[in-house]
Backbone as ProteinMPNN parsed JSONL, in Angstrom:
{"seq_chain_A": "MKLLYASVVITTLALAPRLAMAVPVVPNFTQGSMTSHTETTSKVTETINSIDYNTGWQYTVTGTNIEHSGTSMSPDSSFTTNTTDGVTSTWTNLNMENKPNWTIKRPGEAFQFTETYQGPGMSNQTIIQRVTEITSVTDTTSIFSQ", "coords_chain_A": {"N_chain_A": [[62.815, -30.659, 55.797], [64.488, -32.968, 55.616], [64.05, -34.206, 53.693], [65.32, -32.662, 51.631], [68.124, -32.592, 52.314], [68.735, -35.362, 51.798], [68.357, -35.51, 49.137], [70.676, -33.8, 48.281], [72.748, -35.193, 49.216], [72.624, -37.561, 47.448], [72.931, -36.354, 44.994], [75.442, -35.503, 45.232], [76.975, -37.76, 45.596], [76.528, -38.796, 43.221], [77.987, -37.257, 41.407], [80.474, -37.369, 42.128], [83.954, -38.436, 41.562], [84.7, -41.554, 39.899], [86.648, -44.562, 41.098], [89.297, -46.063, 39.147], [89.716, -49.348, 38.755], [92.252, -51.457, 38.431], [92.773, -54.493, 36.474], [94.935, -57.226, 36.634], [96.611, -58.392, 33.745], [97.077, -61.625, 32.865], [99.09, -63.732, 30.955], [97.678, -66.485, 29.166], [99.536, -68.552, 28.672], [102.596, -70.508, 28.812], [104.692, -71.085, 27.289], [105.981, -70.737, 24.025], [106.119, -70.683, 20.427], [107.173, -69.017, 17.286], [107.12, -69.11, 13.7], [108.447, -67.801, 10.9], [108.305, -67.982, 7.252], [109.939, -66.772, 4.341], [110.304, -66.179, 1.058], [111.852, -64.921, -1.733], [112.207, -64.02, -4.967], [114.119, -62.939, -7.847], [114.679, -62.027, -11.112], [117.096, -61.328, -13.48], [117.682, -59.898, -16.344], [120.235, -59.437, -18.793], [122.153, -57.734, -21.018], [125.236, -57.899, -22.763], [127.116, -56.013, -24.666], [129.807, -55.737, -26.562], [132.22, -54.121, -28.295], [134.833, -53.793, -30.691], [136.995, -51.311, -32.243], [138.914, -50.53, -34.79], [140.878, -47.7, -35.551], [142.587, -46.827, -37.239], [144.588, -47.883, -40.17], [146.016, -50.822, -41.471], [148.428, -52.025, -43.539], [150.002, -54.448, -45.599], [152.671, -55.827, -47.053], [154.016, -58.827, -48.332], [156.543, -61.068, -49.845], [158.579, -62.877, -52.318], [160.987, -61.975, -54.862], [159.879, -59.743, -55.731], [159.364, -56.254, -56.234], [158.819, -52.811, -55.63], [157.508, -49.973, -57.35], [158.472, -46.475, -57.413], [159.199, -44.092, -54.839], [158.357, -44.474, -52.228], [157.211, -47.133, -50.028], [154.928, -46.981, -48.459], [151.782, -46.193, -48.703], [149.832, -43.195, -49.362], [147.538, -41.651, -46.932], [144.172, -40.989, -46.02], [141.8, -38.842, -44.491], [138.835, -39.596, -42.699], [135.417, -38.521, -41.677], [132.701, -39.29, -39.529], [129.544, -38.844, -38.183], [127.306, -40.114, -35.796], [124.421, -40.374, -34.018], [125.02, -38.044, -32.603], [127.595, -38.312, -31.912], [130.775, -37.724, -33.133], [133.136, -39.196, -35.067], [136.615, -39.531, -36.377], [138.778, -40.94, -38.678], [141.63, -42.565, -39.986], [142.031, -43.457, -43.222], [143.294, -45.497, -45.767], [144.616, -44.586, -48.833], [143.829, -45.76, -51.621], [144.288, -45.263, -54.218], [146.728, -44.284, -54.509], [148.732, -46.307, -53.803], [151.689, -48.287, -53.673], [152.94, -49.556, -56.685], [153.432, -52.988, -57.591], [155.8, -55.199, -58.798], [157.191, -58.009, -60.714], [160.568, -58.799, -59.759], [162.585, -60.497, -61.22], [161.709, -61.609, -64.116], [160.121, -64.747, -65.004], [161.281, -66.094, -63.124], [160.511, -67.944, -60.053], [157.994, -66.401, -57.87], [156.418, -64.95, -54.909], [153.608, -63.289, -53.746], [151.974, -61.254, -51.294], [149.438, -59.228, -50.37], [147.875, -57.231, -47.985], [145.356, -55.575, -46.546], [143.572, -53.702, -43.846], [141.212, -51.963, -42.928], [139.97, -49.061, -41.342], [137.417, -49.112, -38.703], [134.606, -51.204, -37.455], [135.945, -53.98, -35.929], [135.204, -56.257, -34.363], [132.38, -57.79, -32.704], [130.993, -58.602, -29.881], [128.226, -60.069, -28.393], [126.567, -60.91, -25.614], [124.041, -62.448, -24.107], [122.161, -63.006, -21.133], [120.359, -64.453, -18.491], [119.695, -64.295, -15.237], [118.507, -65.854, -12.332], [117.537, -65.344, -9.185], [117.162, -66.549, -5.856], [115.95, -66.0, -2.707], [115.694, -67.372, 0.377], [114.475, -67.127, 3.565], [114.328, -68.46, 6.842], [112.637, -68.018, 9.936], [112.708, -68.532, 13.24], [111.122, -67.704, 16.37], [111.455, -68.259, 19.813], [109.675, -68.178, 22.805], [109.364, -67.71, 26.309], [107.527, -67.714, 29.508]], "CA_chain_A": [[64.017, -30.53, 55.504], [64.964, -34.088, 55.847], [64.208, -34.579, 52.123], [66.289, -31.809, 50.88], [69.226, -33.23, 52.609], [68.902, -36.596, 51.118], [68.722, -35.079, 47.594], [71.949, -33.061, 48.136], [73.877, -36.264, 49.283], [72.603, -38.307, 46.353], [73.589, -35.553, 43.812], [76.977, -35.324, 45.518], [77.59, -39.128, 45.261], [76.386, -38.977, 41.594], [79.164, -36.391, 40.685], [81.884, -37.834, 42.61], [84.641, -39.297, 40.446], [84.798, -42.963, 40.532], [88.107, -44.947, 40.999], [89.387, -46.964, 37.993], [90.255, -50.686, 39.345], [93.05, -52.192, 37.353], [92.709, -55.732, 36.343], [96.006, -57.801, 36.028], [96.654, -59.318, 32.542], [97.881, -62.82, 33.019], [99.073, -64.47, 29.817], [97.3, -67.939, 29.356], [100.507, -69.572, 28.183], [103.54, -70.652, 29.54], [105.782, -71.153, 26.354], [105.446, -70.718, 22.682], [107.277, -70.152, 19.263], [106.609, -68.34, 15.859], [107.93, -69.277, 12.903], [108.098, -67.398, 9.499], [109.204, -68.455, 5.765], [109.93, -65.876, 3.351], [110.972, -66.326, -0.382], [111.939, -63.818, -2.851], [112.809, -64.53, -6.252], [113.996, -61.903, -8.811], [115.105, -62.221, -12.482], [117.812, -60.278, -14.006], [118.076, -60.272, -17.779], [121.15, -58.65, -19.107], [122.822, -57.96, -22.598], [126.424, -57.198, -22.795], [127.662, -55.609, -26.071], [131.323, -55.254, -26.525], [132.452, -53.73, -29.813], [135.974, -53.437, -30.973], [137.115, -50.52, -33.318], [140.189, -50.049, -35.532], [140.93, -46.359, -35.828], [143.656, -46.565, -38.323], [144.608, -48.949, -41.032], [147.097, -51.596, -41.68], [148.704, -52.309, -44.874], [151.173, -55.284, -45.465], [153.103, -56.728, -48.38], [155.059, -59.847, -48.167], [156.725, -61.896, -50.778], [159.863, -62.736, -52.709], [161.092, -61.621, -56.168], [159.057, -58.666, -55.973], [159.89, -54.852, -56.034], [157.841, -51.648, -55.892], [157.795, -48.709, -58.093], [158.068, -45.197, -56.78], [160.136, -43.967, -53.711], [157.746, -44.841, -50.771], [156.493, -48.297, -49.738], [153.798, -46.654, -47.682], [150.822, -45.502, -49.305], [149.308, -42.152, -48.714], [146.238, -41.787, -46.138], [143.221, -39.662, -45.998], [140.976, -38.667, -43.069], [137.182, -39.81, -42.787], [134.823, -38.138, -40.522], [131.369, -39.68, -39.528], [128.702, -38.631, -37.158], [126.289, -40.978, -35.567], [123.682, -40.085, -32.951], [125.681, -36.917, -32.145], [129.023, -38.484, -31.807], [131.578, -37.47, -34.216], [134.405, -39.889, -35.133], [137.45, -39.481, -37.384], [139.709, -41.968, -38.694], [142.653, -42.603, -41.164], [142.105, -44.376, -44.43], [144.406, -45.778, -46.781], [144.149, -43.992, -50.045], [144.047, -47.146, -52.583], [144.485, -44.631, -55.502], [148.132, -43.81, -54.457], [149.236, -47.324, -53.081], [152.661, -48.38, -54.706], [152.688, -50.761, -57.781], [154.474, -54.048, -57.335], [156.159, -55.951, -60.059], [158.142, -59.218, -60.499], [161.907, -58.444, -60.141], [163.396, -61.21, -62.282], [160.566, -62.189, -64.826], [160.588, -65.916, -65.46], [161.675, -66.854, -61.96], [159.495, -68.208, -59.102], [157.859, -65.354, -56.981], [155.276, -65.163, -54.104], [153.307, -61.956, -53.202], [150.722, -61.078, -50.575], [149.081, -57.647, -50.03], [146.752, -57.175, -47.346], [144.725, -54.152, -46.143], [142.664, -53.79, -42.998], [140.732, -50.55, -43.016], [139.509, -48.619, -39.927], [135.985, -49.551, -38.625], [134.391, -52.164, -36.397], [136.764, -55.164, -36.121], [134.727, -57.231, -33.752], [131.363, -57.337, -31.902], [130.725, -59.686, -29.007], [126.855, -60.063, -27.778], [126.418, -61.93, -24.506], [122.673, -62.231, -23.224], [121.955, -64.019, -19.815], [119.259, -64.475, -17.584], [120.102, -65.009, -13.896], [117.304, -65.929, -11.436], [118.171, -65.351, -7.781], [116.108, -67.016, -4.835], [116.544, -65.925, -1.396], [114.908, -67.956, 1.372], [114.752, -66.668, 4.926], [113.3, -68.854, 7.831], [112.868, -67.5, 11.099], [112.03, -69.14, 14.382], [111.406, -67.079, 17.561], [110.868, -69.057, 20.774], [109.405, -67.263, 23.941], [108.575, -68.253, 27.404], [106.982, -66.954, 30.416]], "C_chain_A": [[65.031, -31.761, 55.445], [64.99, -34.561, 54.151], [65.303, -33.864, 51.223], [67.553, -32.322, 51.017], [69.704, -34.69, 51.907], [69.192, -36.396, 49.734], [70.022, -34.624, 47.468], [73.021, -34.472, 48.337], [73.77, -37.247, 48.123], [73.193, -37.844, 45.138], [75.074, -35.552, 44.003], [77.661, -36.616, 45.233], [77.535, -39.348, 43.722], [77.507, -38.301, 41.051], [80.438, -36.732, 41.238], [82.744, -38.826, 41.66], [84.811, -40.931, 40.999], [86.338, -43.489, 40.531], [88.145, -46.125, 40.109], [90.235, -48.24, 38.92], [91.052, -51.264, 38.252], [93.037, -53.774, 37.524], [93.94, -56.227, 36.018], [95.759, -58.667, 34.797], [97.375, -60.454, 32.809], [97.897, -63.564, 31.672], [98.501, -66.178, 30.262], [98.258, -68.968, 28.598], [101.646, -69.39, 28.88], [105.03, -70.649, 28.659], [105.32, -70.882, 25.037], [106.611, -70.318, 21.59], [106.386, -69.814, 18.164], [107.597, -68.539, 15.022], [107.492, -68.674, 11.459], [108.86, -67.769, 8.338], [108.864, -67.356, 4.952], [110.934, -66.097, 2.139], [110.86, -65.359, -1.241], [112.581, -64.383, -3.792], [112.929, -63.115, -7.256], [114.747, -62.28, -9.962], [115.618, -61.072, -13.052], [118.248, -60.673, -15.389], [119.152, -59.066, -18.239], [121.694, -58.821, -20.487], [124.195, -56.96, -22.551], [126.867, -57.236, -24.277], [128.812, -55.046, -26.17], [131.725, -55.251, -28.121], [133.968, -53.097, -29.847], [136.349, -52.627, -32.249], [138.693, -50.345, -33.559], [140.073, -48.355, -35.734], [141.787, -45.789, -36.775], [143.558, -47.629, -39.266], [146.058, -49.81, -40.991], [147.301, -52.102, -43.162], [150.252, -53.228, -45.022], [151.308, -56.012, -46.543], [154.17, -57.514, -47.946], [155.354, -60.567, -49.486], [158.272, -62.107, -51.169], [159.865, -62.603, -54.111], [160.246, -60.696, -56.551], [159.788, -57.28, -55.777], [158.683, -53.858, -56.218], [158.14, -50.667, -56.768], [157.501, -47.497, -57.267], [159.033, -45.235, -55.548], [159.64, -44.405, -52.421], [157.003, -46.188, -51.05], [155.315, -48.048, -49.117], [152.797, -45.673, -48.321], [150.373, -44.294, -48.567], [147.983, -42.564, -47.961], [145.553, -40.586, -46.537], [142.44, -39.844, -44.657], [139.504, -38.802, -43.425], [136.522, -39.293, -41.48], [133.212, -38.482, -40.542], [130.71, -39.148, -38.263], [127.591, -39.459, -36.93], [125.64, -40.58, -34.225], [124.523, -38.988, -31.986], [127.044, -37.166, -31.728], [129.957, -38.456, -33.098], [133.017, -38.371, -34.191], [135.394, -39.686, -36.246], [138.535, -40.526, -37.492], [140.605, -41.97, -39.87], [142.423, -43.849, -41.965], [143.19, -44.626, -45.194], [143.999, -45.265, -48.218], [144.751, -45.017, -51.129], [144.538, -46.634, -53.844], [146.119, -44.617, -55.731], [149.06, -44.98, -53.842], [150.375, -47.596, -54.259], [152.388, -49.542, -55.6], [153.815, -51.791, -57.621], [154.594, -54.858, -58.599], [157.284, -57.109, -59.632], [159.5, -58.567, -61.038], [162.6, -58.988, -61.239], [162.309, -62.036, -62.815], [161.164, -63.695, -65.396], [160.753, -66.677, -64.453], [160.462, -66.978, -61.056], [159.272, -66.845, -58.261], [156.42, -65.593, -56.071], [155.091, -63.57, -53.698], [151.986, -61.984, -52.769], [150.691, -59.668, -50.1], [147.915, -57.63, -49.468], [146.491, -55.816, -46.706], [143.581, -54.471, -45.138], [142.349, -52.371, -42.676], [140.141, -50.231, -41.409], [137.856, -48.959, -39.687], [135.984, -50.588, -37.42], [135.204, -53.48, -36.919], [136.029, -56.322, -35.628], [133.617, -56.862, -32.73], [131.111, -58.686, -31.381], [129.428, -59.324, -28.245], [126.803, -61.125, -26.839], [125.111, -61.547, -23.958], [122.625, -63.323, -22.114], [121.119, -63.58, -19.0], [119.604, -65.093, -16.304], [118.718, -64.857, -13.147], [117.914, -66.211, -10.081], [116.817, -65.612, -6.823], [116.565, -66.864, -3.748], [115.458, -66.631, -0.233], [115.288, -67.534, 2.796], [113.759, -67.554, 5.888], [113.781, -68.539, 9.152], [112.009, -67.971, 12.263], [112.145, -68.169, 15.655], [110.703, -67.977, 18.675], [110.861, -68.059, 22.133], [108.751, -68.061, 25.081], [108.342, -67.426, 28.685], [108.062, -66.983, 31.705]], "O_chain_A": [[66.233, -31.582, 55.253], [65.902, -35.176, 53.598], [65.975, -34.382, 50.331], [68.196, -32.548, 49.992], [70.855, -34.98, 51.577], [70.113, -36.98, 49.164], [70.622, -35.045, 46.478], [73.98, -34.653, 47.586], [74.821, -37.791, 47.784], [73.812, -38.558, 44.348], [75.853, -35.593, 43.051], [78.772, -36.638, 44.703], [78.383, -39.987, 43.1], [78.037, -38.873, 40.098], [81.462, -36.305, 40.704], [82.268, -39.821, 41.114], [84.989, -41.348, 42.144], [87.189, -42.806, 39.961], [87.32, -47.036, 40.168], [91.216, -48.014, 39.629], [90.502, -51.542, 37.186], [93.272, -54.275, 38.624], [94.328, -55.732, 34.96], [94.876, -59.525, 34.769], [98.559, -60.203, 33.034], [96.833, -64.009, 31.24], [98.781, -66.844, 31.258], [97.861, -69.988, 28.035], [101.852, -68.356, 29.516], [106.136, -70.343, 29.106], [104.097, -70.786, 24.936], [107.698, -69.792, 21.833], [105.209, -70.155, 18.042], [108.769, -68.284, 15.3], [106.423, -68.968, 10.924], [110.082, -67.87, 8.452], [107.7, -66.976, 4.819], [112.156, -66.174, 2.268], [109.744, -64.922, -1.522], [113.476, -65.199, -3.571], [111.976, -62.348, -7.398], [115.666, -63.04, -9.66], [114.988, -60.024, -13.189], [119.031, -61.598, -15.603], [118.881, -57.882, -18.037], [121.694, -59.916, -21.051], [124.248, -55.743, -22.378], [126.961, -58.259, -24.956], [128.925, -53.853, -25.885], [131.565, -56.163, -28.933], [134.284, -52.108, -29.186], [136.072, -53.151, -33.328], [139.52, -50.079, -32.686], [138.99, -47.906, -36.109], [141.809, -44.605, -37.113], [142.538, -48.319, -39.261], [147.07, -49.341, -40.468], [146.369, -52.529, -43.842], [151.348, -52.805, -44.655], [150.427, -56.723, -47.028], [155.118, -57.067, -47.301], [154.405, -60.681, -50.262], [159.149, -61.602, -50.469], [158.884, -63.032, -54.718], [159.805, -60.747, -57.7], [160.833, -57.278, -55.125], [157.701, -54.144, -56.904], [159.354, -50.542, -56.931], [156.51, -47.42, -56.54], [159.61, -46.281, -55.254], [160.443, -44.702, -51.537], [156.32, -46.377, -52.057], [154.507, -48.974, -49.198], [153.037, -44.469, -48.42], [150.463, -44.245, -47.34], [147.386, -43.601, -48.251], [145.965, -39.576, -47.107], [142.487, -40.835, -43.927], [139.017, -38.17, -44.363], [136.977, -39.572, -40.371], [132.501, -38.025, -41.437], [131.433, -39.028, -37.273], [126.818, -39.577, -37.881], [126.418, -40.46, -33.279], [124.618, -39.139, -30.768], [127.665, -36.248, -31.192], [129.747, -39.246, -34.02], [133.87, -38.177, -33.325], [134.793, -39.673, -37.32], [139.129, -40.935, -36.495], [140.228, -41.277, -40.815], [142.566, -45.0, -41.552], [144.082, -43.777, -45.201], [142.92, -45.661, -48.659], [145.944, -45.062, -51.43], [145.169, -47.391, -54.583], [146.684, -44.86, -56.797], [150.143, -44.622, -53.378], [150.202, -47.291, -55.439], [151.63, -50.439, -55.232], [154.994, -51.448, -57.53], [153.638, -55.138, -59.323], [157.998, -57.146, -58.629], [159.694, -58.031, -62.129], [163.145, -58.294, -62.098], [161.926, -63.031, -62.201], [162.223, -63.87, -65.999], [160.484, -67.873, -64.564], [159.489, -66.243, -61.222], [160.272, -66.19, -57.964], [155.495, -66.295, -56.479], [155.999, -62.788, -53.416], [151.033, -62.464, -53.384], [151.62, -59.053, -49.576], [146.906, -57.921, -50.11], [147.408, -55.057, -46.394], [142.733, -55.319, -45.412], [143.212, -51.649, -42.176], [139.947, -51.073, -40.533], [137.147, -49.028, -40.69], [136.912, -50.819, -36.645], [135.128, -53.926, -38.064], [136.099, -57.366, -36.275], [133.738, -55.883, -31.994], [131.015, -59.7, -32.072], [129.465, -58.352, -27.491], [126.996, -62.27, -27.249], [124.982, -60.463, -23.388], [123.071, -64.452, -22.318], [121.059, -62.381, -18.729], [119.8, -66.307, -16.239], [117.954, -63.908, -13.325], [118.675, -67.156, -9.874], [115.726, -65.062, -6.969], [117.608, -67.468, -3.496], [114.322, -66.158, -0.189], [116.469, -67.627, 3.128], [112.54, -67.424, 5.771], [114.941, -68.684, 9.537], [110.785, -67.832, 12.274], [113.287, -67.841, 15.978], [109.554, -68.388, 18.515], [111.803, -67.335, 22.454], [107.839, -68.874, 24.926], [109.044, -66.426, 28.843], [107.818, -66.347, 32.73]]}, "name": "protein", "num_of_chains": 1, "seq": "MKLLYASVVITTLALAPRLAMAVPVVPNFTQGSMTSHTETTSKVTETINSIDYNTGWQYTVTGTNIEHSGTSMSPDSSFTTNTTDGVTSTWTNLNMENKPNWTIKRPGEAFQFTETYQGPGMSNQTIIQRVTEITSVTDTTSIFSQ"}
């Protein structure tokens, strides 16, 4: 019977839970620092396209010793419609077939005559192309001690 008792004691000790023993963690430094350096570069390419449009016309007559025939100094106008890329535009044109006729008032004398016409459409286009390079630098230092 002594043998059986010893076997029960050994089995009981083998099945008993073991206790975990914590070991303290002790850092092996007293102070330190950490430095990081980050550089970011970005390149931006842009095109600026500015377009000025005249939606009507300008007709100008200046001079001396001239006169017009007819009752109106302003010529008739007509409308034009255009569609580009699904966008419809309408503007007013000068009807050059019905503009006034200008004559010298006193033939043989000095005269001066200037007639100008600026029609509808694009009057000015400015294109600016520029490249901008942006660099960002970040330096970080962390200091720690125990």
